[in-house]
N, CA, C and O atoms as CSV, one atom per row, in Angstrom:
chain,resi,resn,atom,element,x,y,z
A,1,MET,N,N,0.846,-1.172,0.000
A,1,MET,CA,C,0.000,0.000,0.000
A,1,MET,C,C,0.896,1.242,0.000
A,1,MET,O,O,1.784,1.342,0.846
A,2,PRO,N,N,0.695,2.182,-0.912
A,2,PRO,CA,C,1.541,3.374,-0.953
A,2,PRO,C,C,1.283,4.255,0.264
A,2,PRO,O,O,0.158,4.373,0.748
A,3,THR,N,N,2.366,4.871,0.742
A,3,THR,CA,C,2.218,5.761,1.887
A,3,THR,C,C,1.962,7.169,1.384
A,3,THR,O,O,2.484,7.575,0.346
A,4,LYS,N,N,1.166,7.900,2.117
A,4,LYS,CA,C,0.844,9.280,1.757
A,4,LYS,C,C,1.926,10.182,2.330
A,4,LYS,O,O,2.168,10.178,3.537
A,5,GLU,N,N,2.573,10.952,1.469
A,5,GLU,CA,C,3.633,11.844,1.922
A,5,GLU,C,C,3.031,13.118,2.495
A,5,GLU,O,O,2.003,13.611,2.031
A,6,GLU,N,N,3.702,13.634,3.516
A,6,GLU,CA,C,3.283,14.890,4.107
A,6,GLU,C,C,3.595,16.022,3.138
A,6,GLU,O,O,4.630,15.980,2.473
A,7,PRO,N,N,2.738,17.027,3.037
A,7,PRO,CA,C,3.050,18.158,2.165
A,7,PRO,C,C,4.264,18.914,2.702
A,7,PRO,O,O,4.455,19.031,3.912
A,8,VAL,N,N,5.075,19.421,1.785
A,8,VAL,CA,C,6.267,20.165,2.164
A,8,VAL,C,C,5.869,21.613,2.402
A,8,VAL,O,O,5.232,22.241,1.557
A,9,GLN,N,N,6.247,22.131,3.555
A,9,GLN,CA,C,5.919,23.514,3.884
A,9,GLN,C,C,6.820,24.430,3.074
A,9,GLN,O,O,8.041,24.272,3.086
A,10,GLU,N,N,6.226,25.390,2.370
A,10,GLU,CA,C,6.989,26.288,1.512
A,10,GLU,C,C,7.137,27.684,2.104
A,10,GLU,O,O,8.053,28.414,1.725
A,11,PHE,N,N,6.261,28.069,3.021
A,11,PHE,CA,C,6.293,29.409,3.600
A,11,PHE,C,C,6.324,29.312,5.116
A,11,PHE,O,O,5.660,28.468,5.717
A,12,PHE,N,N,7.116,30.203,5.727
A,12,PHE,CA,C,7.333,30.151,7.165
A,12,PHE,C,C,7.199,31.546,7.769
A,12,PHE,O,O,7.633,32.533,7.174
A,13,SER,N,N,6.604,31.620,8.938
A,13,SER,CA,C,6.546,32.886,9.683
A,13,SER,C,C,7.899,33.115,10.350
A,13,SER,O,O,8.734,32.212,10.390
A,14,ILE,N,N,8.112,34.310,10.869
A,14,ILE,CA,C,9.375,34.594,11.549
A,14,ILE,C,C,9.519,33.691,12.779
A,14,ILE,O,O,10.630,33.282,13.118
A,15,GLY,N,N,8.413,33.380,13.441
A,15,GLY,CA,C,8.458,32.462,14.583
A,15,GLY,C,C,8.886,31.063,14.174
A,15,GLY,O,O,9.667,30.410,14.867
A,16,ASP,N,N,8.359,30.609,13.028
A,16,ASP,CA,C,8.761,29.298,12.503
A,16,ASP,C,C,10.259,29.278,12.213
A,16,ASP,O,O,10.960,28.330,12.567
A,17,VAL,N,N,10.739,30.346,11.558
A,17,VAL,CA,C,12.157,30.414,11.187
A,17,VAL,C,C,13.024,30.468,12.437
A,17,VAL,O,O,14.083,29.842,12.483
A,18,CYS,N,N,12.591,31.204,13.443
A,18,CYS,CA,C,13.344,31.258,14.705
A,18,CYS,C,C,13.443,29.871,15.328
A,18,CYS,O,O,14.508,29.479,15.806
A,19,ALA,N,N,12.345,29.132,15.324
A,19,ALA,CA,C,12.354,27.785,15.896
A,19,ALA,C,C,13.249,26.853,15.079
A,19,ALA,O,O,13.973,26.035,15.648
A,20,LEU,N,N,13.206,26.968,13.764
A,20,LEU,CA,C,14.015,26.102,12.900
A,20,LEU,C,C,15.504,26.406,12.992
A,20,LEU,O,O,16.332,25.497,12.930
A,21,THR,N,N,15.843,27.672,13.138
A,21,THR,CA,C,17.245,28.086,13.070
A,21,THR,C,C,17.866,28.348,14.433
A,21,THR,O,O,19.079,28.529,14.537
A,22,ASP,N,N,17.051,28.369,15.475
A,22,ASP,CA,C,17.519,28.680,16.819
A,22,ASP,C,C,18.136,30.083,16.871
A,22,ASP,O,O,19.174,30.302,17.497
A,23,LEU,N,N,17.471,31.016,16.200
A,23,LEU,CA,C,17.887,32.418,16.205
A,23,LEU,C,C,16.750,33.270,16.750
A,23,LEU,O,O,15.584,32.877,16.693
A,24,LYS,N,N,17.092,34.425,17.272
A,24,LYS,CA,C,16.091,35.369,17.778
A,24,LYS,C,C,15.572,36.230,16.623
A,24,LYS,O,O,16.289,36.456,15.648
A,25,PRO,N,N,14.330,36.711,16.728
A,25,PRO,CA,C,13.773,37.546,15.651
A,25,PRO,C,C,14.617,38.783,15.345
A,25,PRO,O,O,14.737,39.175,14.184
A,26,HIS,N,N,15.203,39.402,16.373
A,26,HIS,CA,C,15.984,40.616,16.102
A,26,HIS,C,C,17.239,40.294,15.291
A,26,HIS,O,O,17.723,41.140,14.539
A,27,VAL,N,N,17.767,39.079,15.437
A,27,VAL,CA,C,18.935,38.672,14.646
A,27,VAL,C,C,18.523,38.533,13.184
A,27,VAL,O,O,19.229,39.007,12.294
A,28,LEU,N,N,17.391,37.888,12.933
A,28,LEU,CA,C,16.905,37.747,11.561
A,28,LEU,C,C,16.651,39.106,10.926
A,28,LEU,O,O,17.018,39.338,9.774
A,29,ARG,N,N,16.022,40.002,11.677
A,29,ARG,CA,C,15.742,41.328,11.129
A,29,ARG,C,C,17.034,42.079,10.835
A,29,ARG,O,O,17.119,42.790,9.834
A,30,TYR,N,N,18.046,41.930,11.697
A,30,TYR,CA,C,19.342,42.577,11.451
A,30,TYR,C,C,19.997,41.988,10.202
A,30,TYR,O,O,20.513,42.724,9.361
A,31,TRP,N,N,19.976,40.682,10.087
A,31,TRP,CA,C,20.582,40.043,8.916
A,31,TRP,C,C,19.899,40.502,7.630
A,31,TRP,O,O,20.557,40.630,6.597
A,32,GLU,N,N,18.587,40.752,7.676
A,32,GLU,CA,C,17.879,41.263,6.501
A,32,GLU,C,C,18.477,42.593,6.058
A,32,GLU,O,O,18.522,42.887,4.863
A,33,SER,N,N,18.935,43.398,7.014
A,33,SER,CA,C,19.524,44.692,6.660
A,33,SER,C,C,20.953,44.532,6.139
A,33,SER,O,O,21.469,45.430,5.474
A,34,GLN,N,N,21.595,43.406,6.431
A,34,GLN,CA,C,22.984,43.194,6.056
A,34,GLN,C,C,23.172,42.323,4.810
A,34,GLN,O,O,24.198,42.415,4.137
A,35,PHE,N,N,22.197,41.491,4.507
A,35,PHE,CA,C,22.289,40.576,3.369
A,35,PHE,C,C,21.083,40.835,2.465
A,35,PHE,O,O,19.952,40.498,2.816
A,36,ARG,N,N,21.333,41.429,1.312
A,36,ARG,CA,C,20.229,41.874,0.449
A,36,ARG,C,C,19.375,40.718,-0.067
A,36,ARG,O,O,18.219,40.923,-0.435
A,37,PHE,N,N,19.932,39.507,-0.097
A,37,PHE,CA,C,19.161,38.357,-0.574
A,37,PHE,C,C,18.174,37.861,0.474
A,37,PHE,O,O,17.310,37.038,0.168
A,38,LEU,N,N,18.288,38.346,1.699
A,38,LEU,CA,C,17.303,38.007,2.735
A,38,LEU,C,C,16.262,39.119,2.759
A,38,LEU,O,O,16.410,40.119,3.462
A,39,ASN,N,N,15.232,38.925,1.992
A,39,ASN,CA,C,14.201,39.942,1.861
A,39,ASN,C,C,12.844,39.253,1.821
A,39,ASN,O,O,12.230,39.145,0.760
A,40,PRO,N,N,12.371,38.782,2.989
A,40,PRO,CA,C,11.107,38.042,2.982
A,40,PRO,C,C,9.940,38.941,2.570
A,40,PRO,O,O,9.913,40.136,2.862
A,41,ALA,N,N,8.998,38.334,1.894
A,41,ALA,CA,C,7.775,39.049,1.532
A,41,ALA,C,C,6.972,39.288,2.810
A,41,ALA,O,O,7.216,38.668,3.845
A,42,LYS,N,N,6.033,40.180,2.712
A,42,LYS,CA,C,5.141,40.415,3.853
A,42,LYS,C,C,3.717,40.107,3.415
A,42,LYS,O,O,3.306,40.407,2.293
A,43,ASN,N,N,2.981,39.500,4.335
A,43,ASN,CA,C,1.591,39.186,4.018
A,43,ASN,C,C,0.720,40.430,4.208
A,43,ASN,O,O,1.231,41.511,4.504
A,44,ARG,N,N,-0.581,40.275,4.039
A,44,ARG,CA,C,-1.491,41.428,4.147
A,44,ARG,C,C,-1.453,42.066,5.528
A,44,ARG,O,O,-1.745,43.253,5.672
A,45,SER,N,N,-1.096,41.289,6.539
A,45,SER,CA,C,-1.013,41.823,7.900
A,45,SER,C,C,0.316,42.514,8.157
A,45,SER,O,O,0.505,43.122,9.211
A,46,GLY,N,N,1.242,42.425,7.202
A,46,GLY,CA,C,2.550,43.044,7.375
A,46,GLY,C,C,3.569,42.129,8.041
A,46,GLY,O,O,4.670,42.570,8.371
A,47,ASN,N,N,3.218,40.853,8.243
A,47,ASN,CA,C,4.132,39.904,8.869
A,47,ASN,C,C,5.057,39.302,7.813
A,47,ASN,O,O,4.651,39.071,6.674
A,48,ARG,N,N,6.304,39.054,8.209
A,48,ARG,CA,C,7.275,38.447,7.296
A,48,ARG,C,C,6.871,37.019,6.958
A,48,ARG,O,O,6.417,36.261,7.816
A,49,VAL,N,N,7.048,36.669,5.680
A,49,VAL,CA,C,6.775,35.315,5.212
A,49,VAL,C,C,8.016,34.859,4.453
A,49,VAL,O,O,8.321,35.363,3.372
A,50,TYR,N,N,8.724,33.897,5.039
A,50,TYR,CA,C,9.963,33.387,4.458
A,50,TYR,C,C,9.674,32.180,3.579
A,50,TYR,O,O,8.838,31.340,3.911
A,51,GLN,N,N,10.376,32.107,2.458
A,51,GLN,CA,C,10.296,30.933,1.592
A,51,GLN,C,C,11.371,29.945,2.022
A,51,GLN,O,O,12.328,30.299,2.710
A,52,ARG,N,N,11.189,28.695,1.600
A,52,ARG,CA,C,12.124,27.629,1.967
A,52,ARG,C,C,13.563,27.998,1.589
A,52,ARG,O,O,14.476,27.759,2.380
A,53,ARG,N,N,13.786,28.566,0.414
A,53,ARG,CA,C,15.146,28.905,-0.010
A,53,ARG,C,C,15.755,29.976,0.892
A,53,ARG,O,O,16.967,29.986,1.108
A,54,GLU,N,N,14.921,30.880,1.422
A,54,GLU,CA,C,15.429,31.900,2.346
A,54,GLU,C,C,15.856,31.268,3.666
A,54,GLU,O,O,16.841,31.693,4.269
A,55,VAL,N,N,15.125,30.261,4.112
A,55,VAL,CA,C,15.506,29.550,5.336
A,55,VAL,C,C,16.845,28.852,5.125
A,55,VAL,O,O,17.698,28.852,6.013
A,56,GLU,N,N,17.026,28.258,3.951
A,56,GLU,CA,C,18.304,27.617,3.642
A,56,GLU,C,C,19.435,28.643,3.651
A,56,GLU,O,O,20.520,28.366,4.163
A,57,LEU,N,N,19.187,29.824,3.089
A,57,LEU,CA,C,20.212,30.868,3.074
A,57,LEU,C,C,20.503,31.387,4.484
A,57,LEU,O,O,21.650,31.701,4.806
A,58,ILE,N,N,19.488,31.475,5.308
A,58,ILE,CA,C,19.687,31.885,6.702
A,58,ILE,C,C,20.588,30.878,7.402
A,58,ILE,O,O,21.474,31.259,8.168
A,59,MET,N,N,20.361,29.590,7.140
A,59,MET,CA,C,21.207,28.569,7.756
A,59,MET,C,C,22.642,28.679,7.247
A,59,MET,O,O,23.585,28.433,8.000
A,60,LEU,N,N,22.816,29.045,5.984
A,60,LEU,CA,C,24.161,29.239,5.446
A,60,LEU,C,C,24.832,30.428,6.122
A,60,LEU,O,O,25.998,30.343,6.506
A,61,VAL,N,N,24.114,31.529,6.271
A,61,VAL,CA,C,24.665,32.708,6.957
A,61,VAL,C,C,25.043,32.341,8.385
A,61,VAL,O,O,26.125,32.695,8.854
A,62,LYS,N,N,24.159,31.635,9.075
A,62,LYS,CA,C,24.439,31.226,10.450
A,62,LYS,C,C,25.697,30.363,10.502
A,62,LYS,O,O,26.545,30.545,11.376
A,63,HIS,N,N,25.814,29.432,9.570
A,63,HIS,CA,C,26.989,28.557,9.525
A,63,HIS,C,C,28.263,29.374,9.300
A,63,HIS,O,O,29.267,29.169,9.981
A,64,LEU,N,N,28.213,30.292,8.348
A,64,LEU,CA,C,29.398,31.099,8.051
A,64,LEU,C,C,29.786,31.981,9.238
A,64,LEU,O,O,30.967,32.110,9.559
A,65,LEU,N,N,28.794,32.585,9.885
A,65,LEU,CA,C,29.083,33.500,10.996
A,65,LEU,C,C,29.457,32.769,12.276
A,65,LEU,O,O,30.427,33.144,12.934
A,66,TYR,N,N,28.714,31.741,12.639
A,66,TYR,CA,C,28.886,31.111,13.945
A,66,TYR,C,C,29.864,29.942,13.937
A,66,TYR,O,O,30.588,29.737,14.912
A,67,THR,N,N,29.893,29.174,12.851
A,67,THR,CA,C,30.771,28.007,12.795
A,67,THR,C,C,32.100,28.333,12.126
A,67,THR,O,O,33.167,28.028,12.659
A,68,GLU,N,N,32.024,28.954,10.953
A,68,GLU,CA,C,33.243,29.287,10.214
A,68,GLU,C,C,33.893,30.578,10.719
A,68,GLU,O,O,35.025,30.892,10.351
A,69,LYS,N,N,33.176,31.321,11.560
A,69,LYS,CA,C,33.683,32.549,12.205
A,69,LYS,C,C,33.992,33.679,11.213
A,69,LYS,O,O,34.917,34.461,11.433
A,70,TYR,N,N,33.227,33.764,10.132
A,70,TYR,CA,C,33.360,34.879,9.200
A,70,TYR,C,C,32.772,36.133,9.833
A,70,TYR,O,O,31.904,36.046,10.701
A,71,THR,N,N,33.241,37.288,9.402
A,71,THR,CA,C,32.582,38.545,9.746
A,71,THR,C,C,31.378,38.678,8.814
A,71,THR,O,O,31.226,37.888,7.882
A,72,ILE,N,N,30.533,39.662,9.057
A,72,ILE,CA,C,29.388,39.881,8.169
A,72,ILE,C,C,29.889,40.186,6.755
A,72,ILE,O,O,29.368,39.639,5.783
A,73,ASP,N,N,30.890,41.050,6.637
A,73,ASP,CA,C,31.441,41.365,5.312
A,73,ASP,C,C,32.039,40.118,4.663
A,73,ASP,O,O,31.839,39.881,3.471
A,74,GLY,N,N,32.763,39.330,5.432
A,74,GLY,CA,C,33.358,38.108,4.910
A,74,GLY,C,C,32.310,37.119,4.453
A,74,GLY,O,O,32.459,36.487,3.407
A,75,ALA,N,N,31.238,36.982,5.237
A,75,ALA,CA,C,30.152,36.069,4.871
A,75,ALA,C,C,29.481,36.553,3.586
A,75,ALA,O,O,29.165,35.751,2.707
A,76,ARG,N,N,29.267,37.861,3.479
A,76,ARG,CA,C,28.683,38.433,2.265
A,76,ARG,C,C,29.544,38.091,1.049
A,76,ARG,O,O,29.031,37.667,0.014
A,77,GLN,N,N,30.851,38.280,1.186
A,77,GLN,CA,C,31.775,37.991,0.086
A,77,GLN,C,C,31.771,36.501,-0.260
A,77,GLN,O,O,31.754,36.135,-1.435
A,78,ARG,N,N,31.787,35.656,0.748
A,78,ARG,CA,C,31.801,34.202,0.531
A,78,ARG,C,C,30.538,33.759,-0.203
A,78,ARG,O,O,30.603,32.948,-1.126
A,79,ILE,N,N,29.404,34.290,0.207
A,79,ILE,CA,C,28.132,33.937,-0.427
A,79,ILE,C,C,28.116,34.430,-1.872
A,79,ILE,O,O,27.613,33.734,-2.754
A,80,GLU,N,N,28.658,35.613,-2.122
A,80,GLU,CA,C,28.726,36.139,-3.493
A,80,GLU,C,C,29.623,35.250,-4.360
A,80,GLU,O,O,29.305,34.988,-5.520
A,81,GLU,N,N,30.735,34.790,-3.798
A,81,GLU,CA,C,31.618,33.868,-4.529
A,81,GLU,C,C,30.880,32.572,-4.871
A,81,GLU,O,O,30.990,32.064,-5.987
A,82,GLN,N,N,30.133,32.046,-3.908
A,82,GLN,CA,C,29.390,30.811,-4.129
A,82,GLN,C,C,28.301,31.021,-5.181
A,82,GLN,O,O,28.041,30.142,-6.003
A,83,ARG,N,N,27.672,32.191,-5.143
A,83,ARG,CA,C,26.629,32.495,-6.121
A,83,ARG,C,C,27.232,32.538,-7.527
A,83,ARG,O,O,26.676,31.958,-8.459
A,84,LYS,N,N,28.362,33.222,-7.679
A,84,LYS,CA,C,29.019,33.332,-8.988
A,84,LYS,C,C,29.485,31.969,-9.490
A,84,LYS,O,O,29.455,31.706,-10.693
A,85,ALA,N,N,29.914,31.106,-8.580
A,85,ALA,CA,C,30.391,29.775,-8.956
A,85,ALA,C,C,29.240,28.802,-9.205
A,85,ALA,O,O,29.458,27.691,-9.689
A,86,GLY,N,N,28.027,29.215,-8.877
A,86,GLY,CA,C,26.875,28.344,-9.061
A,86,GLY,C,C,26.714,27.298,-7.982
A,86,GLY,O,O,25.979,26.328,-8.167
A,87,SER,N,N,27.390,27.476,-6.852
A,87,SER,CA,C,27.332,26.469,-5.784
A,87,SER,C,C,26.557,26.938,-4.559
A,87,SER,O,O,26.577,26.283,-3.517
A,88,LEU,N,N,25.874,28.073,-4.687
A,88,LEU,CA,C,25.195,28.646,-3.518
A,88,LEU,C,C,24.128,27.713,-2.957
A,88,LEU,O,O,24.076,27.493,-1.746
A,89,ARG,N,N,23.289,27.170,-3.809
A,89,ARG,CA,C,22.206,26.303,-3.314
A,89,ARG,C,C,22.768,25.058,-2.633
A,89,ARG,O,O,22.271,24.644,-1.586
A,90,ALA,N,N,23.795,24.467,-3.222
A,90,ALA,CA,C,24.412,23.279,-2.625
A,90,ALA,C,C,25.048,23.618,-1.282
A,90,ALA,O,O,24.941,22.842,-0.333
A,91,GLU,N,N,25.709,24.768,-1.196
A,91,GLU,CA,C,26.333,25.193,0.066
A,91,GLU,C,C,25.271,25.464,1.134
A,91,GLU,O,O,25.454,25.115,2.300
A,92,ALA,N,N,24.166,26.085,0.729
A,92,ALA,CA,C,23.083,26.366,1.680
A,92,ALA,C,C,22.484,25.065,2.205
A,92,ALA,O,O,22.221,24.944,3.402
A,93,ARG,N,N,22.269,24.100,1.327
A,93,ARG,CA,C,21.729,22.805,1.751
A,93,ARG,C,C,22.703,22.074,2.661
A,93,ARG,O,O,22.295,21.438,3.633
A,94,ALA,N,N,23.991,22.165,2.348
A,94,ALA,CA,C,25.008,21.513,3.177
A,94,ALA,C,C,25.019,22.125,4.573
A,94,ALA,O,O,25.142,21.403,5.562
A,95,ALA,N,N,24.890,23.454,4.667
A,95,ALA,CA,C,24.846,24.122,5.972
A,95,ALA,C,C,23.624,23.668,6.760
A,95,ALA,O,O,23.700,23.475,7.973
A,96,LEU,N,N,22.503,23.500,6.074
A,96,LEU,CA,C,21.286,23.012,6.728
A,96,LEU,C,C,21.498,21.595,7.245
A,96,LEU,O,O,21.069,21.267,8.351
A,97,ASP,N,N,22.160,20.751,6.449
A,97,ASP,CA,C,22.446,19.381,6.873
A,97,ASP,C,C,23.356,19.362,8.099
A,97,ASP,O,O,23.123,18.593,9.032
A,98,VAL,N,N,24.382,20.196,8.101
A,98,VAL,CA,C,25.305,20.267,9.242
A,98,VAL,C,C,24.541,20.666,10.504
A,98,VAL,O,O,24.744,20.078,11.566
A,99,GLN,N,N,23.668,21.660,10.390
A,99,GLN,CA,C,22.893,22.105,11.549
A,99,GLN,C,C,21.983,20.990,12.051
A,99,GLN,O,O,21.850,20.792,13.259
A,100,MET,N,N,21.363,20.268,11.138
A,100,MET,CA,C,20.472,19.190,11.543
A,100,MET,C,C,21.249,18.095,12.272
A,100,MET,O,O,20.782,17.563,13.279
A,101,ILE,N,N,22.424,17.761,11.767
A,101,ILE,CA,C,23.248,16.737,12.415
A,101,ILE,C,C,23.662,17.192,13.807
A,101,ILE,O,O,23.624,16.403,14.751
A,102,ARG,N,N,24.055,18.453,13.948
A,102,ARG,CA,C,24.436,18.979,15.267
A,102,ARG,C,C,23.268,18.937,16.239
A,102,ARG,O,O,23.439,18.580,17.404
A,103,ASP,N,N,22.080,19.301,15.764
A,103,ASP,CA,C,20.901,19.256,16.624
A,103,ASP,C,C,20.600,17.822,17.059
A,103,ASP,O,O,20.270,17.580,18.220
A,104,LEU,N,N,20.712,16.878,16.135
A,104,LEU,CA,C,20.483,15.469,16.472
A,104,LEU,C,C,21.514,14.970,17.485
A,104,LEU,O,O,21.175,14.236,18.412
A,105,GLU,N,N,22.775,15.373,17.302
A,105,GLU,CA,C,23.817,14.972,18.258
A,105,GLU,C,C,23.504,15.508,19.652
A,105,GLU,O,O,23.652,14.788,20.640
A,106,ARG,N,N,23.073,16.764,19.738
A,106,ARG,CA,C,22.720,17.351,21.046
A,106,ARG,C,C,21.573,16.591,21.683
A,106,ARG,O,O,21.596,16.303,22.880
A,107,GLN,N,N,20.558,16.263,20.872
A,107,GLN,CA,C,19.411,15.528,21.405
A,107,GLN,C,C,19.818,14.137,21.867
A,107,GLN,O,O,19.372,13.677,22.918
A,108,LEU,N,N,20.653,13.472,21.097
A,108,LEU,CA,C,21.112,12.134,21.488
A,108,LEU,C,C,21.954,12.177,22.761
A,108,LEU,O,O,21.824,11.308,23.623
A,109,GLN,N,N,22.819,13.186,22.881
A,109,GLN,CA,C,23.616,13.328,24.096
A,109,GLN,C,C,22.716,13.555,25.306
A,109,GLN,O,O,22.980,13.031,26.388
A,110,SER,N,N,21.662,14.328,25.122
A,110,SER,CA,C,20.716,14.561,26.210
A,110,SER,C,C,20.008,13.266,26.593
A,110,SER,O,O,19.809,12.997,27.778
A,111,ILE,N,N,19.629,12.469,25.609
A,111,ILE,CA,C,18.974,11.183,25.880
A,111,ILE,C,C,19.919,10.259,26.644
A,111,ILE,O,O,19.508,9.590,27.592
A,112,VAL,N,N,21.180,10.226,26.230
A,112,VAL,CA,C,22.170,9.383,26.917
A,112,VAL,C,C,22.314,9.827,28.372
A,112,VAL,O,O,22.384,8.988,29.270
A,113,ARG,N,N,22.358,11.134,28.609
A,113,ARG,CA,C,22.475,11.633,29.998
A,113,ARG,C,C,21.251,11.253,30.825
A,113,ARG,O,O,21.379,10.934,32.007
A,114,VAL,N,N,20.066,11.283,30.214
A,114,VAL,CA,C,18.848,10.873,30.923
A,114,VAL,C,C,18.932,9.388,31.257
A,114,VAL,O,O,18.607,8.974,32.370
A,115,LEU,N,N,19.368,8.590,30.287
A,115,LEU,CA,C,19.470,7.144,30.517
A,115,LEU,C,C,20.536,6.804,31.548
A,115,LEU,O,O,20.391,5.837,32.295
A,116,ASP,N,N,21.607,7.595,31.594
A,116,ASP,CA,C,22.667,7.402,32.595
A,116,ASP,C,C,22.240,7.889,33.972
A,116,ASP,O,O,22.880,7.571,34.974
A,117,GLY,N,N,21.162,8.657,34.021
A,117,GLY,CA,C,20.700,9.206,35.295
A,117,GLY,C,C,21.392,10.495,35.690
A,117,GLY,O,O,21.211,10.967,36.812
A,118,THR,N,N,22.183,11.081,34.794
A,118,THR,CA,C,22.881,12.329,35.118
A,118,THR,C,C,22.060,13.560,34.773
A,118,THR,O,O,22.464,14.683,35.076
A,119,GLU,N,N,20.914,13.360,34.143
A,119,GLU,CA,C,20.038,14.473,33.768
A,119,GLU,C,C,18.606,14.002,33.876
A,119,GLU,O,O,18.302,12.860,33.532
A,120,SER,N,N,17.719,14.868,34.351
A,120,SER,CA,C,16.314,14.481,34.409
A,120,SER,C,C,15.656,14.823,33.078
A,120,SER,O,O,16.051,15.780,32.412
A,121,PRO,N,N,14.651,14.041,32.693
A,121,PRO,CA,C,13.984,14.299,31.411
A,121,PRO,C,C,13.327,15.674,31.407
A,121,PRO,O,O,12.769,16.117,32.411
A,122,GLN,N,N,13.405,16.338,30.260
A,122,GLN,CA,C,12.773,17.640,30.088
A,122,GLN,C,C,11.403,17.435,29.458
A,122,GLN,O,O,11.264,16.629,28.538
A,123,PRO,N,N,10.379,18.156,29.941
A,123,PRO,CA,C,9.058,18.007,29.323
A,123,PRO,C,C,9.085,18.550,27.898
A,123,PRO,O,O,9.810,19.499,27.600
A,124,GLU,N,N,8.290,17.943,27.023
A,124,GLU,CA,C,8.202,18.411,25.649
A,124,GLU,C,C,7.438,19.722,25.624
A,124,GLU,O,O,6.527,19.940,26.422
A,125,ALA,N,N,7.816,20.586,24.705
A,125,ALA,CA,C,7.131,21.870,24.562
A,125,ALA,C,C,5.679,21.621,24.170
A,125,ALA,O,O,5.392,20.831,23.271
A,126,GLY,N,N,4.779,22.300,24.851
A,126,GLY,CA,C,3.368,22.187,24.517
A,126,GLY,C,C,2.694,20.943,25.035
A,126,GLY,O,O,1.534,20.689,24.712
A,127,SER,N,N,3.406,20.148,25.847
A,127,SER,CA,C,2.804,18.908,26.329
A,127,SER,C,C,1.913,19.140,27.542
A,127,SER,O,O,1.091,18.296,27.899
A,128,GLY,N,N,2.094,20.311,28.173
A,128,GLY,CA,C,1.291,20.595,29.354
A,128,GLY,C,C,1.882,20.014,30.617
A,128,GLY,O,O,1.391,20.295,31.710
A,129,ARG,N,N,2.935,19.203,30.495
A,129,ARG,CA,C,3.520,18.575,31.666
A,129,ARG,C,C,4.345,19.554,32.485
A,129,ARG,O,O,4.683,19.267,33.633
A,130,ASP,N,N,4.674,20.709,31.909
A,130,ASP,CA,C,5.470,21.672,32.654
A,130,ASP,C,C,4.605,22.623,33.466
A,130,ASP,O,O,5.122,23.512,34.143
A,131,GLU,N,N,3.287,22.440,33.402
A,131,GLU,CA,C,2.387,23.280,34.177
A,131,GLU,C,C,2.260,22.709,35.577
A,131,GLU,O,O,2.334,21.495,35.764
A,132,PRO,N,N,2.068,23.577,36.560
A,132,PRO,CA,C,1.940,23.075,37.933
A,132,PRO,C,C,0.684,22.218,38.091
A,132,PRO,O,O,-0.343,22.456,37.456
A,133,GLU,N,N,0.802,21.224,38.953
A,133,GLU,CA,C,-0.336,20.368,39.252
A,133,GLU,C,C,-1.372,21.153,40.047
A,133,GLU,O,O,-0.999,21.952,40.906
A,134,PRO,N,N,-2.657,20.952,39.789
A,134,PRO,CA,C,-3.671,21.646,40.592
A,134,PRO,C,C,-3.645,21.117,42.024
A,134,PRO,O,O,-3.457,19.922,42.254
A,135,SER,N,N,-3.834,22.009,42.965
A,135,SER,CA,C,-3.789,21.580,44.371
A,135,SER,C,C,-5.127,20.948,44.739
A,135,SER,O,O,-6.185,21.365,44.268
A,136,ALA,N,N,-5.049,19.941,45.583
A,136,ALA,CA,C,-6.244,19.209,46.014
A,136,ALA,C,C,-6.670,19.781,47.353
A,136,ALA,O,O,-6.370,19.203,48.398
A,137,THR,N,N,-7.357,20.899,47.335
A,137,THR,CA,C,-7.827,21.509,48.593
A,137,THR,C,C,-9.303,21.452,48.718
A,137,THR,O,O,-9.857,21.920,49.713
């Protein structure tokens, strides 16, 4: 029996992008002023709407700035070189893959610490388990 594939999300709010990239909204807004290719459209409400390719480019910028330790000017130049060479999309995807692997490694290390008993399990976001128990009075 064929499996039904989940639809691929093509548009993201700034909150979605922050959650995906582990960046704060003010960082994204600053990067928009520094990298001309980061120019998300705005919906009728005036909220930023990022496309999938912009999220990939954000991950590339993050990789260049935080991992490779480029300056903003250096990252701009590196991205321009990649664009001229035709390797920008591949580099952006590779940066996204590196980030995903790092996130998985962090999660696995946390699981190992829980299993070793050196860390207590953290409640999942939105699970409601982090709310205080009602008092029985």
